[in-house]
VOVOLO-315055 format. One line per field, with one value per atom (N, C-alpha, C, O): residue in one letter; atom name; x, y, z. Coordinates in steps of 0.05 Angstrom, whole numbers, plus 32768, in hexadecimal, padded with zeros to 4 digits. Example, Ala and Ser with C-alpha at 12.3 -4.5 7.8 and 13.67 -1.06 7.14 Angstrom:
! VOVOLO-315055
r <- A,A,A,A,S,S,S,S $
a <- N,CA,C,O,N,CA,C,O $
X <- 8108,80F6,8108,811D,8101,8111,8102,810C $
Y <- 7F8E,7FA6,7FBE,7FBE,7FD3,7FEB,8001,8017 $
Z <- 809C,809C,809C,80A9,808E,808F,809D,80A1 $
//
This chain:
! VOVOLO-315055
r <- M,M,M,M,Q,Q,Q,Q,F,F,F,F,Q,Q,Q,Q,E,E,E,E,R,R,R,R,I,I,I,I,S,S,S,S,Q,Q,Q,Q,H,H,H,H,F,F,F,F,Q,Q,Q,Q,D,D,D,D,S,S,S,S,I,I,I,I,E,E,E,E,T,T,T,T,K,K,K,K,Q,Q,Q,Q,M,M,M,M,A,A,A,A,M,M,M,M,E,E,E,E,M,M,M,M,L,L,L,L,A,A,A,A,P,P,P,P,S,S,S,S,I,I,I,I,E,E,E,E,V,V,V,V,A,A,A,A,S,S,S,S,E,E,E,E,C,C,C,C,M,M,M,M,V,V,V,V,N,N,N,N,S,S,S,S,L,L,L,L,L,L,L,L,S,S,S,S,G,G,G,G,G,G,G,G,K,K,K,K,I,I,I,I,L,L,L,L,S,S,S,S,C,C,C,C,G,G,G,G,N,N,N,N,G,G,G,G,G,G,G,G,S,S,S,S,A,A,A,A,G,G,G,G,D,D,D,D,A,A,A,A,Q,Q,Q,Q,H,H,H,H,F,F,F,F,S,S,S,S,S,S,S,S,E,E,E,E,L,L,L,L,L,L,L,L,N,N,N,N,R,R,R,R,F,F,F,F,E,E,E,E,R,R,R,R,E,E,E,E,R,R,R,R,P,P,P,P,S,S,S,S,L,L,L,L,P,P,P,P,A,A,A,A,I,I,I,I,A,A,A,A,L,L,L,L,T,T,T,T,T,T,T,T,D,D,D,D,S,S,S,S,S,S,S,S,T,T,T,T,I,I,I,I,T,T,T,T,S,S,S,S,I,I,I,I,A,A,A,A,N,N,N,N,D,D,D,D,Y,Y,Y,Y,H,H,H,H,Y,Y,Y,Y,N,N,N,N,E,E,E,E,I,I,I,I,F,F,F,F,S,S,S,S,K,K,K,K,Q,Q,Q,Q,I,I,I,I,R,R,R,R,A,A,A,A,L,L,L,L,G,G,G,G,N,N,N,N,N,N,N,N,G,G,G,G,D,D,D,D,V,V,V,V,L,L,L,L,L,L,L,L,A,A,A,A,I,I,I,I,S,S,S,S,T,T,T,T,S,S,S,S,G,G,G,G,N,N,N,N,S,S,S,S,A,A,A,A,N,N,N,N,V,V,V,V,I,I,I,I,Q,Q,Q,Q,A,A,A,A,I,I,I,I,Q,Q,Q,Q,A,A,A,A,A,A,A,A,H,H,H,H,D,D,D,D,R,R,R,R,E,E,E,E,M,M,M,M,H,H,H,H,V,V,V,V,V,V,V,V,V,V,V,V,L,L,L,L,S,S,S,S,G,G,G,G,K,K,K,K,D,D,D,D,G,G,G,G,G,G,G,G,D,D,D,D,I,I,I,I,A,A,A,A,S,S,S,S,I,I,I,I,L,L,L,L,Q,Q,Q,Q,P,P,P,P,E,E,E,E,D,D,D,D,I,I,I,I,E,E,E,E,I,I,I,I,R,R,R,R,V,V,V,V,P,P,P,P,S,S,S,S,D,D,D,D,V,V,V,V,T,T,T,T,A,A,A,A,R,R,R,R,I,I,I,I,Q,Q,Q,Q,E,E,E,E,V,V,V,V,H,H,H,H,L,L,L,L,L,L,L,L,A,A,A,A,I,I,I,I,H,H,H,H,C,C,C,C,L,L,L,L,C,C,C,C,D,D,D,D,L,L,L,L,I,I,I,I,D,D,D,D,L,L,L,L,Q,Q,Q,Q,L,L,L,L,F,F,F,F,G,G,G,G,P,P,P,P,L,L,L,L,D,D,D,D $
a <- N,CA,C,O,N,CA,C,O,N,CA,C,O,N,CA,C,O,N,CA,C,O,N,CA,C,O,N,CA,C,O,N,CA,C,O,N,CA,C,O,N,CA,C,O,N,CA,C,O,N,CA,C,O,N,CA,C,O,N,CA,C,O,N,CA,C,O,N,CA,C,O,N,CA,C,O,N,CA,C,O,N,CA,C,O,N,CA,C,O,N,CA,C,O,N,CA,C,O,N,CA,C,O,N,CA,C,O,N,CA,C,O,N,CA,C,O,N,CA,C,O,N,CA,C,O,N,CA,C,O,N,CA,C,O,N,CA,C,O,N,CA,C,O,N,CA,C,O,N,CA,C,O,N,CA,C,O,N,CA,C,O,N,CA,C,O,N,CA,C,O,N,CA,C,O,N,CA,C,O,N,CA,C,O,N,CA,C,O,N,CA,C,O,N,CA,C,O,N,CA,C,O,N,CA,C,O,N,CA,C,O,N,CA,C,O,N,CA,C,O,N,CA,C,O,N,CA,C,O,N,CA,C,O,N,CA,C,O,N,CA,C,O,N,CA,C,O,N,CA,C,O,N,CA,C,O,N,CA,C,O,N,CA,C,O,N,CA,C,O,N,CA,C,O,N,CA,C,O,N,CA,C,O,N,CA,C,O,N,CA,C,O,N,CA,C,O,N,CA,C,O,N,CA,C,O,N,CA,C,O,N,CA,C,O,N,CA,C,O,N,CA,C,O,N,CA,C,O,N,CA,C,O,N,CA,C,O,N,CA,C,O,N,CA,C,O,N,CA,C,O,N,CA,C,O,N,CA,C,O,N,CA,C,O,N,CA,C,O,N,CA,C,O,N,CA,C,O,N,CA,C,O,N,CA,C,O,N,CA,C,O,N,CA,C,O,N,CA,C,O,N,CA,C,O,N,CA,C,O,N,CA,C,O,N,CA,C,O,N,CA,C,O,N,CA,C,O,N,CA,C,O,N,CA,C,O,N,CA,C,O,N,CA,C,O,N,CA,C,O,N,CA,C,O,N,CA,C,O,N,CA,C,O,N,CA,C,O,N,CA,C,O,N,CA,C,O,N,CA,C,O,N,CA,C,O,N,CA,C,O,N,CA,C,O,N,CA,C,O,N,CA,C,O,N,CA,C,O,N,CA,C,O,N,CA,C,O,N,CA,C,O,N,CA,C,O,N,CA,C,O,N,CA,C,O,N,CA,C,O,N,CA,C,O,N,CA,C,O,N,CA,C,O,N,CA,C,O,N,CA,C,O,N,CA,C,O,N,CA,C,O,N,CA,C,O,N,CA,C,O,N,CA,C,O,N,CA,C,O,N,CA,C,O,N,CA,C,O,N,CA,C,O,N,CA,C,O,N,CA,C,O,N,CA,C,O,N,CA,C,O,N,CA,C,O,N,CA,C,O,N,CA,C,O,N,CA,C,O,N,CA,C,O,N,CA,C,O,N,CA,C,O,N,CA,C,O,N,CA,C,O,N,CA,C,O,N,CA,C,O,N,CA,C,O,N,CA,C,O,N,CA,C,O,N,CA,C,O,N,CA,C,O,N,CA,C,O,N,CA,C,O,N,CA,C,O,N,CA,C,O,N,CA,C,O,N,CA,C,O,N,CA,C,O,N,CA,C,O,N,CA,C,O,N,CA,C,O,N,CA,C,O,N,CA,C,O,N,CA,C,O,N,CA,C,O,N,CA,C,O,N,CA,C,O,N,CA,C,O,N,CA,C,O,N,CA,C,O,N,CA,C,O,N,CA,C,O,N,CA,C,O,N,CA,C,O,N,CA,C,O,N,CA,C,O,N,CA,C,O,N,CA,C,O,N,CA,C,O,N,CA,C,O,N,CA,C,O,N,CA,C,O,N,CA,C,O,N,CA,C,O,N,CA,C,O,N,CA,C,O,N,CA,C,O,N,CA,C,O,N,CA,C,O,N,CA,C,O,N,CA,C,O,N,CA,C,O,N,CA,C,O,N,CA,C,O $
X <- 7F71,7F66,7F79,7F71,7F93,7FA8,7FA7,7FA9,7FA3,7FA2,7F8A,7F8C,7F73,7F5B,7F5E,7F53,7F6B,7F70,7F82,7F7E,7F96,7FA8,7F98,7F9C,7F87,7F76,7F65,7F63,7F58,7F47,7F57,7F4D,7F70,7F81,7F87,7F87,7F8B,7F8F,7F76,7F78,7F5F,7F46,7F44,7F3D,7F49,7F46,7F5A,7F52,7F72,7F87,7F7E,7F82,7F73,7F6B,7F54,7F53,7F41,7F2A,7F33,7F2B,7F46,7F4F,7F5E,7F5B,7F6F,7F7D,7F6A,7F6D,7F56,7F42,7F32,7F2D,7F2B,7F1D,7F2E,7F25,7F48,7F5A,7F5E,7F60,7F5F,7F64,7F4C,7F4E,7F34,7F1B,7F19,7F17,7F1B,7F18,7F30,7F2E,7F48,7F60,7F61,7F69,7F59,7F5D,7F45,7F49,7F2E,7F16,7F19,7F12,7F23,7F27,7F3A,7F34,7F50,7F63,7F58,7F5C,7F49,7F3C,7F28,7F26,7F18,7F05,7F13,7F0A,7F28,7F36,7F43,7F43,7F4E,7F5A,7F45,7F4B,7F2D,7F18,7F11,7F0C,7F0F,7F08,7F1E,7F18,7F37,7F4D,7F4B,7F4F,7F45,7F43,7F2B,7F2E,7F15,7EFD,7F03,7EFC,7F0F,7F16,7F28,7F24,7F3B,7F4D,7F3D,7F40,7F2C,7F1C,7F09,7F06,7EFD,7EEA,7EF9,7EED,7F13,7F23,7F31,7F42,7F2A,7F36,7F50,7F5E,7F55,7F6D,7F69,7F54,7F7F,7F7E,7F8D,7F9B,7F8A,7F97,7FAB,7FA4,7FC5,7FDA,7FDF,7FDE,7FE5,7FE9,8002,8008,8010,8027,802D,8023,803C,8044,8053,8055,805E,806E,8060,8054,8063,8058,803A,802B,8032,8015,800A,7FF3,801B,8013,800F,7FFF,801E,801A,7FFF,7FF0,7FF8,7FDD,7FC8,7FB3,7FCC,7FB8,7FB6,7FA0,7FCC,7FCC,7FBB,7FAB,7FBF,7FB0,7F93,7F81,7F8D,7F72,7F63,7F4D,7F6F,7F63,7F5E,7F48,7F72,7F6F,7F58,7F49,7F56,7F42,7F26,7F13,7F23,7F09,7F00,7EE8,7F13,7F0C,7F07,7EF3,7F19,7F16,7EFD,7EF0,7EF7,7EE1,7EC8,7EB8,7EC5,7EAF,7EB6,7EC6,7EA8,7EAB,7E92,7E91,7E7D,7E64,7E4C,7E35,7E50,7E3A,7E43,7E5B,7E2F,7E35,7E39,7E28,7E4F,7E56,7E6C,7E79,7E70,7E86,7EA1,7EA5,7EB3,7ECE,7EDC,7ED8,7EED,7EFC,7F1A,7F24,7F29,7F44,7F58,7F5C,7F63,7F77,7F8B,7F84,7FA4,7FB9,7FCA,7FD4,7FCC,7FDF,7FFA,7FFD,800E,8029,8038,8050,802B,8037,8033,803C,8024,801A,8029,8026,8038,8046,8061,8075,8063,807D,8093,80AA,808D,80A2,80AE,80C6,809C,80A6,80B5,80CB,80AA,80B7,80D3,80E6,80D4,80EE,8102,811A,80F9,810C,8117,812F,8107,8111,8124,8139,811C,812D,8148,815D,8147,8160,8171,818A,8165,8175,817D,8191,816D,8173,8175,818B,815F,8160,8144,8131,8141,8127,8118,8100,8127,811B,810C,80FD,8111,8105,80ED,80E2,80E4,80CF,80B5,80A6,80AF,8097,809B,808B,80B1,80B6,80B9,80AE,80C6,80C8,80AC,80A7,809B,8080,8070,8061,8074,8065,806E,805E,8089,8093,8087,8085,8081,8075,8057,804C,804A,802C,801E,8007,802C,801F,801E,8030,8007,8003,7FFB,7FF2,7FFF,7FF6,7FD9,7FC8,7FD3,7FB7,7FAF,7F9B,7FC0,7FBB,7FC1,7FCC,7FB9,7FBE,7FD0,7FCC,7FE3,7FF3,7FE9,7FEA,7FE0,7FDB,7FF3,7FF8,8004,801D,8019,8010,801F,8019,8033,8042,8038,8050,804A,8045,804A,8043,8058,8052,8072,8087,808C,8097,8085,808C,80A9,80B3,80B7,80D3,80DA,80F1,80C6,80CB,80D8,80CC,80F1,8100,80F2,80F2,80E7,80DA,80C0,80B8,80B2,809A,80A2,8095,80B8,80C2,80C9,80C2,80D7,80DD,80C4,80C3,80B0,8096,8089,807F,808A,807E,808D,8081,80A8,80B8,80B2,80B0,80AE,80A7,808C,8087,8079,805E,805F,8051,8070,8073,807E,8074,8091,809D,8088,8089,8075,8060,8048,8034,804A,8034,801B,8005,801E,8008,8001,8011,7FE8,7FE0,7FEA,7FEC,7FF1,7FFC,7FEB,7FE7,7FE2,7FD4,7FE5,7FEC,7FEC,7FFD,7FEE,7FE1,7FF0,7FE7,8000,8010,8003,801B,8014,7FFD,8029,8024,803D,804E,803E,8054,8058,8045,8070,8075,8075,807D,806C,806C,8086,8087,809C,80B5,80C1,80BA,80D2,80DF,80CB,80CF,80B5,80A1,8096,8092,8091,8086,8096,808B,80B0,80C2,80C2,80CB,80B8,80B9,809D,809B,8089,806E,806C,8077,805D,8058,803E,802E,803A,8022,8007,7FF4,8006,7FED,7FEA,7FD5,7FFF,7FFC,7FEB,7FE9,7FDF,7FCD,7FD9,7FDC,7FDE,7FE8,7FD3,7FC8,7FCE,7FBB,7FCD,7FD3,7FD5,7FE9,7FDB,7FCF,7FDD,7FD0,7FE0,7FF8,7FD2,7FDF,7FE6,7FDA,7FFA,8002,801F,8028,802D,8048,8048,805D,8031,802F,8027,8011,8037,8032,8017,8009,8010,7FF6,7FDF,7FCC,7FE0,7FCA,7FC9,7FB4,7FE0,7FE1,7FD4,7FC4,7FDC,7FD0,7FB2,7FA4,7FA9,7F8C,7F7D,7F67,7F88,7F7C,7F7F,7F6D,7F95,7F98,7F82,7F77,7F7C,7F67,7F4C,7F3D,7F46,7F2D,7F2D,7F18,7F44,7F45,7F41,7F33,7F4C,7F47,7F2A,7F1F,7F1C,7EFF,7EF0,7EDD,7EF8,7EEC,7EF0,7EDD,7F08,7F0D,7EFB,7EF0,7EFA,7EE9,7ECC,7EBF,7EC2,7EA6,7EA1,7E8D,7EB3,7EB0,7EB3,7EA5,7EC4,7EC7,7EAD,7EA2,7EA2,7E89,7E72,7E62,7E71,7E5C,7E5D,7E48,7E75,7E78,7E73,7E68,7E7A,7E77,7E5B,7E50,7E4F,7E36,7E1F,7E09,7E23,7E0D,7E09,7E17,7DF7,7DF2,7DE6,7DD8,7DEC,7DDE,7DC1,7DB9,7DB0,7D93,7D8C,7D75 $
Y <- 7C11,7C2A,7C41,7C58,7C3B,7C4F,7C61,7C7A,7C56,7C65,7C78,7C8F,7C6E,7C7E,7C96,7CAB,7C91,7CA7,7CBC,7CD4,7CB3,7CC5,7CD6,7CEE,7CC8,7CD6,7CEB,7D01,7CE3,7CF6,7D0E,7D24,7D0A,7D20,7D33,7D4B,7D29,7D3A,7D4B,7D63,7D3E,7D4D,7D63,7D7A,7D5C,7D6F,7D86,7D9E,7D80,7D95,7DA8,7DC0,7D9C,7DAD,7DBF,7DD7,7DB4,7DC4,7DDB,7DF2,7DD5,7DEA,7E00,7E17,7DF8,7E0C,7E1E,7E36,7E12,7E21,7E34,7E4B,7E2B,7E3C,7E54,7E6A,7E4F,7E64,7E78,7E90,7E6D,7E7E,7E8E,7EA3,7E84,7E90,7EAE,7EBD,7EB6,7ED2,7EE2,7EF9,7ED6,7EE4,7EEA,7F00,7ED7,7EDA,7EE5,7EEF,7EE5,7EEF,7F0B,7F0F,7F1E,7F39,7F39,7F47,7F2B,7F2A,7F1D,7F25,7F07,7EF9,7F0B,7F0C,7F1A,7F2D,7F42,7F47,7F4E,7F63,7F57,7F64,7F3F,7F32,7F2D,7F31,7F25,7F20,7F3A,7F3A,7F50,7F6A,7F73,7F7E,7F6E,7F75,7F66,7F71,7F4C,7F3B,7F43,7F44,7F49,7F52,7F6C,7F6F,7F7F,7F99,7F95,7FA2,7F83,7F7D,7F71,7F7A,7F5E,7F51,7F64,7F64,7F76,7F8A,7F9E,7FAA,7FA1,7FB4,7FA7,7FB3,7F8E,7F80,7F71,7F68,7F6F,7F61,7F43,7F39,7F36,7F19,7F12,7F22,7EF9,7EF0,7EDA,7EC5,7EDE,7ECA,7EBE,7ECB,7EA4,7E96,7E84,7E79,7E80,7E6F,7E64,7E6E,7E4F,7E42,7E28,7E21,7E1B,7E02,7DEB,7DEE,7DD3,7DBB,7DBD,7DC1,7DB9,7DBB,7DD6,7DD9,7DEB,7E06,7E0A,7E1A,7DFB,7DFC,7DF0,7DFB,7DDA,7DCF,7DE2,7DE4,7DF1,7E05,7E1C,7E25,7E24,7E39,7E30,7E3F,7E17,7E0C,7E08,7E0D,7E00,7DFD,7E18,7E19,7E2D,7E47,7E50,7E5A,7E4D,7E55,7E46,7E52,7E2C,7E1C,7E24,7E24,7E2C,7E34,7E4E,7E52,7E60,7E79,7E75,7E7F,7E66,7E62,7E51,7E56,7E3D,7E2C,7E35,7E44,7E2C,7E35,7E2D,7E1B,7E3A,7E32,7E23,7E0A,7E31,7E23,7E2C,7E27,7E3A,7E44,7E46,7E47,7E47,7E4D,7E6A,7E7A,7E72,7E8E,7E90,7E7C,7EA8,7EAA,7EA3,7EA6,7E9A,7E94,7EAE,7EC3,7EAC,7EC3,7EBE,7EA8,7ED4,7ED0,7ECB,7EDC,7EB3,7EAB,7E98,7E88,7E9B,7E8A,7E7F,7E8F,7E65,7E59,7E56,7E4A,7E62,7E63,7E49,7E48,7E35,7E1C,7E06,7DEF,7E0B,7DF5,7DF0,7DDA,7E03,7E00,7DF4,7E03,7DDA,7DCC,7DD5,7DD6,7DDA,7DE3,7DFE,7E02,7E10,7E2B,7E29,7E34,7E1A,7E18,7E0B,7E15,7DF5,7DE7,7DF7,7DF5,7E05,7E15,7E2C,7E32,7E39,7E4F,7E44,7E4F,7E2E,7E22,7E19,7E1B,7E0E,7E04,7E1B,7E1B,7E2F,7E44,7E5A,7E67,7E5E,7E73,7E67,7E5F,7E67,7E5D,7E56,7E63,7E41,7E39,7E4F,7E51,7E61,7E77,7E8A,7E9B,7E89,7E9B,7E90,7E9D,7E77,7E6A,7E7A,7E78,7E88,7E98,7EB5,7EC1,7EC0,7EDD,7EE3,7EF7,7ED1,7ED6,7ED5,7EE5,7EC3,7EC2,7EDC,7EE6,7EE5,7EFD,7F15,7F26,7F17,7F2E,7F2D,7F42,7F16,7F14,7F17,7F22,7F0C,7F0A,7F1D,7F24,7F27,7F39,7F55,7F60,7F62,7F7E,7F8E,7F83,7FA8,7FBA,7FB5,7FB5,7FB0,7FAB,7F8E,7F88,7F7C,7F60,7F58,7F68,7F40,7F36,7F1E,7F0C,7F1C,7F04,7EF7,7F04,7EDE,7ECE,7EBD,7EA9,7EC3,7EB6,7EA4,7EAD,7E8A,7E77,7E6A,7E5F,7E6B,7E5F,7E59,7E6C,7E40,7E3A,7E44,7E4D,7E45,7E4E,7E6C,7E78,7E77,7E92,7E96,7EAC,7E7F,7E81,7E77,7E74,7E72,7E67,7E7D,7E91,7E78,7E8C,7E94,7EAB,7E80,7E87,7E97,7EA7,7E92,7EA2,7EBE,7ED2,7EC1,7EDC,7EEB,7F03,7EDF,7EED,7EF3,7F07,7EE2,7EE7,7F00,7F11,7F03,7F1B,7F34,7F49,7F32,7F49,7F51,7F68,7F3D,7F42,7F4F,7F61,7F46,7F51,7F6E,7F7F,7F74,7F90,7FA1,7FB7,7F96,7FA5,7FAA,7FBF,7F98,7F9B,7FAA,7FAD,7FB4,7FC3,7FB3,7FBC,7F9A,7F87,7F88,7F8F,7F80,7F7B,7F60,7F4E,7F5D,7F44,7F3A,7F49,7F21,7F13,7EFB,7EEB,7EF8,7EE2,7ECF,7ED8,7EB5,7EA1,7E95,7E89,7E99,7E90,7E82,7E7D,7E7C,7E70,7E75,7E86,7E67,7E6A,7E87,7E94,7E92,7EAE,7EC0,7ED7,7EB6,7EC5,7EC3,7ECA,7EBA,7EB6,7ECF,7EE5,7ECB,7EE1,7EF1,7F09,7EE5,7EF4,7F0B,7F21,7F07,7F1C,7F36,7F4C,7F33,7F4B,7F5A,7F71,7F4F,7F5D,7F67,7F75,7F62,7F6B,7F89,7F95,7F95,7FB2,7FB7,7FA5,7FD0,7FD6,7FCE,7FC6,7FCF,7FC9,7FAB,7FA3,7F9B,7F7E,7F72,7F7E,7F5B,7F4E,7F33,7F22,7F2F,7F15,7F06,7F11,7EED,7EDC,7EC6,7EB2,7ECB,7EBA,7EA8,7EB1,7E8E,7E7A,7E77,7E74,7E79,7E77,7E5B,7E50,7E4F,7E34,7E30,7E3E,7E1D,7E16,7DFB,7DF2,7DEF,7DD4,7DD7,7DE2,7DCE,7DD1,7DC7,7DD4,7DAF,7DA3,7DB4,7DB8,7DBF,7DD0,7DEA,7DF4,7DF5,7E0E,7E09,7E19,7DF3,7DED,7DE9,7DF1,7DDD,7DD8,7DF3,7DF6,7E06,7E20,7E30,7E3F,7E2C,7E39,7E31,7E42,7E17,7E0E,7E1B,7E23,7E1C,7E29,7E46,7E51,7E54,7E70,7E74,7E87,7E62,7E63,7E60,7E6E,7E4D,7E4A,7E63,7E6B,7E6F,7E88,7E9E,7EAD,7EA0,7EB4,7EAF,7EC2,7E96,7E90,7E97,7EA3,7E91,7E97,7EB5,7EBE,7EC4,7EE1,7EEF,7F02,7EE5,7EF0,7EEC,7EFE,7ED4,7ECE,7EDF,7EEA,7EE2,7EF1,7F0E,7F1A,7F1A,7F36,7F3B,7F50,7F28,7F2D,7F25,7F31,7F11,7F05,7F04,7EFB,7F0E,7F0F,7EF4,7EE0,7EF3,7EDA,7EC4,7ECA,7EAC,7E95,7E96,7E9D,7E8E,7E8D,7E78,7E75 $
Z <- 8427,8432,8432,8431,8434,8435,841C,841E,8404,83EC,83EC,83E4,83F5,83F5,8409,8404,841F,8432,8425,8428,8416,8408,83F3,83F0,83E4,83D1,83DF,83D5,83F4,8404,840D,840D,8415,841E,8407,840B,83EF,83D7,83D2,83CE,83D4,83D0,83E5,83DF,83FE,8414,8411,8415,840A,8406,83EF,83F1,83DA,83C3,83CC,83C5,83DA,83E4,83F5,83F2,8408,841A,840B,8411,83F7,83E8,83D8,83D7,83CC,83BD,83CF,83C7,83E7,83F9,8402,8403,8407,840F,83F8,83FC,83DF,83C8,83BF,83B3,83C6,83BB,83C1,83AE,83DA,83E0,83D8,83CF,83DA,83D2,83B4,83AD,83A4,8387,8378,8361,8384,8375,836A,8352,8379,836D,8355,8341,8357,8341,8328,8312,832D,8316,8309,82F0,8318,830D,82FC,82E5,8306,82F8,82DE,82C9,82E0,82C9,82B3,829C,82BB,82A7,8299,8281,82A8,829C,8289,8274,8290,827F,8265,824F,8267,824F,823E,8225,824A,823B,822D,8215,823A,822E,8216,8201,8218,8201,81EA,81D3,81F0,81DB,81CD,81B5,81DD,81D2,81C0,81AE,81C5,81B5,819E,8191,8198,8182,8189,8177,81A3,81AB,81AE,81A8,81B6,81BA,81D3,81DF,81DB,81F3,81EC,81E1,81F3,81EF,820A,821F,820B,8224,8222,820D,8239,8239,8254,8269,8255,826E,8266,824F,827A,8276,8283,8298,8278,8284,8289,8276,82A2,82A8,82A2,829A,82A5,829F,8281,8278,8270,8253,824D,823C,825B,8257,825F,8252,8275,827E,8269,8264,825D,8249,8231,8226,8229,8212,8219,8209,8232,823B,8239,822E,8244,8243,8226,8220,8215,81F9,81EB,81DC,81F0,81E3,81ED,81DD,8207,8211,8203,81FE,81FD,81EF,81D2,81C7,81C5,81A8,81A1,818C,81B1,81AB,81BB,81B0,81D3,81E4,8201,8205,8214,8230,8237,8236,8240,8248,8238,8240,8222,8212,81F5,81EF,81E4,81C7,81C5,81CD,81B9,81B4,81A0,819A,8194,8181,818D,81A5,817C,8185,818C,8181,81A1,81AA,81A4,81A6,819C,8193,81AA,81BC,81AA,81BE,81B1,81A0,81BA,81AF,81C6,81D6,81C8,81DB,81CD,81B8,81D9,81CD,81D2,81CC,81DC,81E4,81CF,81D3,81BA,81A9,8190,8184,8186,816C,8171,8176,816E,8174,8162,816A,8148,8136,813E,813E,8145,814E,8168,816B,817C,8196,8193,819E,8184,8182,8171,8177,815D,814E,815E,815C,816E,817F,8193,8198,81A0,81B5,81A9,81B6,8190,8183,817A,817E,816C,8160,8174,8170,8188,819C,81B8,81C0,81C6,81E2,81EA,81E2,81FB,8204,8213,8212,8220,822E,821C,8225,8202,81EF,81E0,81CE,81E7,81D7,81D7,81C3,81EC,81ED,81E5,81D7,81EE,81E9,81CB,81C2,81BC,819F,8192,817F,819B,8190,8197,8187,81B0,81B8,81A8,81A1,81A3,8194,8177,816A,816D,8152,8152,813F,8166,8166,8178,8173,818C,81A0,8197,818A,819D,8196,81AF,81C3,81AD,81C2,81C8,81B6,81E1,81EA,81EC,81F7,81E0,81E4,8201,8211,8209,8224,8223,8212,8235,8239,8253,8268,8252,8269,826E,825F,8282,8287,82A0,82B5,829D,82B2,82BC,82AC,82D6,82E2,82FF,830F,8307,8323,8336,834C,832E,833F,833C,834F,8325,8320,8317,8315,8312,830B,82EF,82E8,82DE,82C3,82B2,82AC,82AA,829B,8281,8279,8273,8259,825D,824C,8274,827A,8282,827B,8291,8298,827F,827D,826C,8253,8243,8235,8245,8237,8243,8234,825D,826A,8261,825C,8260,8258,823B,8235,822A,820E,820C,81FC,821D,821D,8226,821B,823A,8243,822C,8227,821D,8207,81F1,81E4,81EE,81D9,81E4,81D6,81FC,8209,820B,8206,8213,8217,8235,8246,823B,8256,825F,824F,8278,8282,829A,82AD,8298,82AE,82B5,82A3,82CE,82D7,82E9,82FD,82E4,82F7,8303,82F5,831E,832B,8345,834B,8355,8370,8381,837A,8397,83AA,83B2,83BB,83AF,83B6,839E,839F,8387,836E,835F,8347,836C,835E,8352,835A,833E,8330,831F,831A,8318,8308,8318,830D,8332,8342,8341,8343,833E,833F,8324,8324,830F,82F5,82ED,82D8,82FD,82F6,82F9,830B,82E7,82E7,82F6,82F9,82FF,8310,8302,8310,82E8,82DA,82D4,82CC,82D9,82D5,82EC,8301,82E6,82F9,8300,82EE,8319,8322,8332,8345,832A,8338,8345,8339,835E,836B,837F,8392,837A,838B,83A6,83A5,83BC,83D6,83DE,83F0,83D0,83D6,83CD,83BA,83D9,83D0,83C2,83B9,83BF,83B3,8396,8390,8383,8367,835E,834F,8367,835F,8368,8359,8381,838A,837A,8374,8374,8364,8349,8340,833C,8322,8323,8311,8338,833B,833D,8332,834C,834E,8334,832C,8326,830C,82F9,82EB,82F8,82E7,82EE,82DD,8308,8311,830A,8301,830D,8305,82E7,82DF,82D7,82BA,82B4,82A3,82C1,82BC,82C5,82B8,82DB,82E4,82CF,82C9,82C4,82B0,8297,828D,828E,8277,827C,826B,8294,829B,829B,8291,82A8,82AA,828F,8289,827E,8263,8254,8247,8254,8247,8252,8243,826C,8279,8271,826A,8270,8269,824C,8244,823B,821E,8214,8202,8220,8215,8228,8221,8240,8254,8262,825B,8275,8284,8273,8260,827B,826D,8274,828A,8260,8265,827A,8280 $
//
């Protein structure tokens, strides 16, 4: 029974974190979706990055846009910067691991594109450099973070959008990040293609 109680506590903690985050994050998620839609309507694309579980979230988001979320619709331009192992390892080997995303952004990012930067701690050096590269390329920046926002919070510009989960627990932050990603996908589809029948 001890294991089941522990499982129940994880569920309860996740529910409480999501309830706390719901009102706090809804406005930022809405604004982020509008930013992404405006970029897509202007011929832009969305680049995403993160490490570990956040890399998985970046890829999840990209696949929902490129393929489909909950409806049949045209593919939307999105690139997860975490998927090309040859590029990532060559940059890390020839330069530095902190540059694995920024060098890709400098090559692929254009004025008006969006960077979705994901870091539960807000302290990932390669994500920080990615944001700086996006600023240099005059891209829009949306950040999924947690805890106190970390070092990322200090480099954000007024027009950047931070969706910061009110938790210090990495697992809870990641769970809310996934929900925020699904909200973004839903709102993008709604704004571009109207409500589901």
